[in-house]
C-alpha positions in Angstrom: -71.6 96.2 -21.1 -70.0 93.2 -19.6 -69.3 89.9 -21.4 -68.7 86.5 -19.8 -66.8 83.4 -21.0 -66.5 80.0 -19.4 -63.8 77.4 -20.0 -62.8 74.1 -18.5 -59.1 74.4 -17.3 -56.9 71.3 -16.9 -53.2 70.6 -16.9 -51.6 68.0 -19.2 -48.6 67.8 -16.9 -48.3 68.3 -13.1 -48.4 72.0 -12.0 -46.2 73.1 -9.1 -48.5 76.0 -8.3 -49.5 77.0 -4.8 -49.8 79.4 -1.9 -47.2 81.3 0.2 -46.4 78.1 2.1 -45.7 76.3 -1.3 -48.6 74.0 -0.8 -50.5 73.1 -4.1 -53.5 75.3 -4.6 -55.8 76.3 -7.4 -55.7 80.1 -7.4 -56.7 82.9 -9.8 -53.7 85.3 -9.5 -51.3 83.2 -11.5 -54.0 82.8 -14.2 -54.6 86.5 -14.3 -50.8 87.1 -14.5 -50.7 84.8 -17.5 -53.7 86.6 -19.1 -51.9 89.9 -18.7 -48.7 88.6 -20.2 -50.4 87.2 -23.4 -52.6 90.3 -23.6 -49.3 92.2 -24.2 -48.3 89.8 -27.0 -51.8 90.3 -28.6 -51.6 94.1 -28.1 -48.1 94.2 -29.8 -49.3 92.2 -32.8 -52.4 94.3 -33.2 -50.3 97.4 -33.2 -47.9 96.0 -35.9 -45.2 95.7 -33.2 -44.8 99.5 -33.2 -45.3 99.6 -29.4 -44.9 102.6 -27.1 -44.4 100.6 -23.8 -45.7 103.5 -21.7 -48.9 103.6 -23.7 -49.3 99.9 -23.6 -48.7 99.8 -19.8 -51.4 102.5 -19.4 -53.9 100.5 -21.4 -53.0 97.4 -19.4 -53.5 99.3 -16.1 -56.9 100.6 -17.1 -58.1 97.1 -18.0 -56.4 94.9 -15.4 -56.1 97.4 -12.6 -53.2 99.6 -11.3 -51.8 101.6 -8.5 -49.4 103.7 -10.4 -51.1 105.8 -13.1 -51.1 109.5 -12.4 -53.5 110.5 -15.2 -56.4 108.2 -14.5 -59.8 109.5 -13.6 -63.5 108.5 -13.0 -66.6 110.3 -14.1 -68.7 111.2 -11.0 -71.8 113.4 -11.2 -70.7 114.5 -14.7 -67.3 115.6 -13.5 -63.8 114.0 -13.8 -62.2 113.0 -10.6 -58.6 111.9 -10.5 -57.7 108.5 -9.0 -54.4 106.9 -8.3 -55.7 103.3 -8.3 -58.2 101.3 -10.2 -59.7 97.8 -9.8 -59.4 95.3 -12.6 -62.2 95.3 -15.1 -61.5 91.6 -15.7 -63.0 89.3 -13.1 -61.9 85.7 -12.7 -63.4 82.8 -10.8 -62.4 79.2 -10.4 -65.3 76.8 -9.8 -65.3 73.0 -9.2 -66.3 70.5 -11.9 -69.8 71.3 -13.2 -69.5 74.9 -12.2 -70.2 74.3 -8.5 -67.8 75.8 -5.9 -67.0 73.0 -3.5 -65.5 73.5 -0.1 -62.1 72.2 -1.2 -62.0 74.2 -4.5 -58.7 75.7 -3.4 -57.1 72.4 -2.4 -54.5 70.4 -4.4 -53.6 66.8 -4.1 -50.6 65.6 -2.1 -48.2 63.5 -4.2 -45.0 61.7 -3.9 -43.8 63.6 -6.9 -42.5 62.5 -10.3 -39.0 61.7 -11.4 -38.5 61.6 -15.2 -34.7 62.0 -14.8 -32.2 61.0 -12.2 -31.7 64.1 -10.0 -27.9 64.2 -10.5 -25.8 67.3 -11.2 -26.1 66.9 -15.0 -29.9 67.1 -14.8 -30.3 69.5 -11.8 -31.4 72.4 -14.0 -34.5 70.5 -15.2 -35.3 68.8 -11.9 -33.9 70.5 -8.8 -36.3 71.8 -6.3 -39.6 70.6 -7.7 -40.3 68.0 -5.0 -37.5 67.8 -2.4 -37.1 71.0 -0.5 -34.1 70.2 1.8 -33.5 69.1 5.3 -36.4 69.5 7.8 -38.7 70.8 5.1 -41.8 68.9 3.9 -41.8 67.8 0.2 -43.8 69.9 -2.2 -47.1 68.7 -3.5 -48.7 69.3 -6.9 -51.8 69.8 -8.9 -52.5 66.7 -10.9 -53.0 66.3 -14.6 -56.7 66.0 -15.7 -57.9 67.6 -12.4 -60.2 70.3 -13.7 -61.7 73.6 -12.7 -64.2 75.8 -14.5 -62.6 79.2 -15.3 -65.2 82.0 -15.5 -64.2 85.4 -16.8 -66.2 88.7 -17.0 -64.9 91.7 -18.9 -66.0 94.8 -20.8 -67.5 94.1 -24.2 -65.0 96.4 -26.0 -62.1 94.2 -24.9 -63.6 91.0 -26.1 -61.4 90.5 -29.2 -58.0 91.1 -27.6 -58.9 89.0 -24.5 -60.1 86.2 -26.8 -56.8 86.4 -28.7 -54.9 86.3 -25.4 -56.8 83.2 -24.3 -56.0 81.4 -27.5 -52.4 82.3 -27.0 -52.6 80.8 -23.5 -54.2 77.6 -24.9 -51.4 77.3 -27.5 -48.3 78.2 -25.5 -49.0 78.8 -21.7 -47.7 76.9 -18.7 -48.1 77.8 -15.1 -46.1 77.3 -11.9 -42.6 76.4 -10.9 -40.3 75.3 -13.7 -43.1 75.9 -16.1 -40.8 77.0 -19.0 -39.8 73.3 -19.2 -43.3 72.0 -19.7 -44.6 71.6 -16.2 -48.1 73.0 -15.7 -49.0 72.8 -19.4 -52.4 74.5 -19.7 -55.4 73.2 -21.6 -58.5 75.3 -22.0 -61.4 73.2 -23.3 -63.5 75.0 -25.7 -60.7 76.9 -27.4 -58.9 75.9 -30.6 -55.1 76.2 -30.7 -53.8 78.8 -33.1 -52.9 77.4 -36.5 -49.5 78.0 -38.0 -50.9 80.5 -40.4 -52.7 82.4 -37.6 -49.4 82.5 -35.7 -47.8 84.6 -38.4 -49.9 87.5 -37.0 -47.8 87.2 -33.8 -44.4 86.6 -35.4 -41.5 88.8 -36.4 -38.0 88.2 -37.8 -35.7 87.2 -35.1 -33.5 90.2 -35.6 -36.4 92.5 -34.6 -37.3 90.3 -31.7 -33.7 90.8 -30.3 -34.0 94.6 -30.3 -36.6 94.5 -27.4 -36.1 93.6 -23.8 -39.4 91.7 -23.5 -41.1 88.8 -25.2 -43.3 90.7 -27.6 -43.4 88.2 -30.5 -42.9 84.7 -31.7 -39.7 84.5 -33.9 -39.3 83.8 -37.5 -35.8 82.6 -38.6 -33.8 84.1 -41.4 -35.7 82.0 -44.0 -39.1 83.3 -42.6 -40.0 80.0 -41.0 -41.9 80.1 -37.7 -39.8 79.1 -34.7 -42.3 76.5 -33.4 -41.3 72.9 -33.2 -43.1 69.6 -32.3 -41.7 66.2 -31.4 -42.0 63.9 -34.5 -43.1 61.1 -32.3 -45.9 61.0 -29.7 -45.6 59.7 -26.2 -47.9 57.3 -24.2 -47.6 59.4 -21.0 -46.8 63.0 -20.0 -43.7 62.0 -18.0 -42.0 60.6 -21.2 -42.6 63.9 -22.9 -41.2 65.9 -19.9 -38.2 63.6 -19.9 -37.5 64.4 -23.5 -38.0 68.1 -22.8 -35.4 68.0 -20.0 -32.8 66.1 -22.1 -33.1 68.4 -25.1 -33.1 71.6 -22.9 -29.9 70.3 -21.2 -28.2 69.5 -24.6 -29.1 72.9 -26.1 -27.9 74.9 -23.1 -24.7 72.9 -22.9 -24.0 73.5 -26.6 -23.9 77.2 -25.9 -21.2 76.9 -23.3 -17.8 78.1 -24.6 -15.8 81.2 -25.3 -17.8 83.3 -25.2 -20.4 81.7 -23.0 -23.8 82.2 -24.7 -26.0 80.4 -22.2 -27.5 83.6 -20.8 -29.5 84.0 -24.0 -31.6 81.1 -22.6 -32.2 82.8 -19.3 -30.5 82.9 -15.9 -31.3 83.0 -12.2 -30.0 85.2 -9.4 -30.2 89.0 -9.4 -32.2 90.4 -12.3 -33.2 86.8 -13.3 -34.6 86.2 -16.8 -36.8 83.2 -17.6 -36.0 81.3 -20.7 -37.4 82.7 -24.0 -38.0 79.1 -25.1 -41.5 77.9 -24.0 -41.8 74.1 -23.8 -45.3 72.6 -23.5 -46.8 69.2 -23.5 -49.9 68.9 -25.7 -52.4 66.1 -25.3 -53.8 64.4 -28.5 -56.4 61.9 -27.4 -54.6 59.4 -25.2 -51.1 60.4 -26.4 -48.9 63.4 -25.8 -46.6 65.5 -28.0 -43.9 68.0 -27.1 -44.0 71.5 -28.4 -41.4 74.3 -28.1 -41.8 77.9 -29.3 -39.2 80.7 -29.3 -40.0 84.2 -28.0 -36.5 85.6 -28.0 -35.5 89.1 -26.8 -32.5 91.0 -25.5 -31.3 90.7 -22.0 -33.1 93.3 -19.8 -30.9 96.3 -19.0 -31.8 96.2 -15.4 -30.7 92.6 -15.0 -27.0 93.7 -14.9 -26.1 91.1 -17.5 -24.9 91.9 -21.0 -24.7 90.2 -24.4 -23.9 92.2 -27.5 -25.9 91.9 -30.7 -23.4 89.5 -32.4 -23.4 87.2 -29.4 -27.2 87.1 -29.2 -27.5 86.4 -32.9 -24.9 83.7 -32.7 -26.6 82.1 -29.7 -30.0 82.0 -31.4 -28.6 80.7 -34.7 -27.1 77.8 -32.7 -30.4 77.3 -30.7 -32.5 77.2 -33.9 -30.1 74.8 -35.6 -30.0 72.4 -32.7 -33.8 72.4 -32.3 -34.1 71.7 -36.1 -31.9 68.6 -35.6 -34.0 67.3 -32.7 -37.6 68.3 -33.5 -39.9 68.9 -36.4 -40.7 72.4 -37.6 -43.9 73.8 -39.1 -43.2 74.9 -42.7 -45.4 76.5 -45.3 -46.9 74.4 -48.1 -49.2 77.0 -49.6 -51.0 80.2 -48.6 -52.8 78.6 -45.7 -51.6 75.0 -45.1 -48.7 73.9 -43.0 -47.2 70.6 -42.2 -44.5 69.2 -39.8 -41.2 69.2 -41.6 
């Protein structure tokens, strides 16, 4: 039996999300990718983080579709028939405001872009490439904050809980598009409540265990058991001010890891075998104001990336990252069995 769910999807910051020509477009594939990612996080937590990756990938393939499993089959006329590919059981649609699919449902707005920081060498990591694409190339455009689409999902009834958990994780942490780890394309799903700090403990593990895996399976807890989730102490009157603070803090924290040895690769790297940053920055909207959030989903460097950091270097890097974030932002800390406050 199939279930359906409907949400209004908006961005609280511009999203650099588009088609093969890098024109801004509302499209379902990036949303489905994000749903698959957070499904894995929910799956890992539900299995107490004792995850057999091959088994998890099989379950993922059966639900979201695959073209690689060699032990999948359909029942036809009472008999099992082997198949090497399966369509997704999760269906997604994007509709215009009010649930009507307008002719321009896939179109994004053209924009002159945004410039929260001067695009000099010292800020290029946070800014380069978002708008200006180089000589003889048109500038990129973007999906605007507060533009909305209706996201409709259909899925098998038995997967309702884990998909609902994944959607709440998306609402709490997810961003979409280019440079999204810095807060661009911050997703808001109207109709879902963000996970509370006490609920987040279900998805958290001590940082030492996080660093044993090569993928972002869990939110981190520091050596005192505190969740590695921070918020800006102050709110902002506009999203661009929150993005500007995100860019400054990200630059400062990455720069602080430069030395002998150079620990910056713990926060991600580009090039061959690239690794996105395990820090997830997001801009949250609270009425007419905005607040910056960052959450740590640390992990080891993937073996197939060709890059290496030993256990001591990774632990040293994350000890420094956590300390620096504590100096700049406010952390959720436990007051009693269920209540949390900003430290």
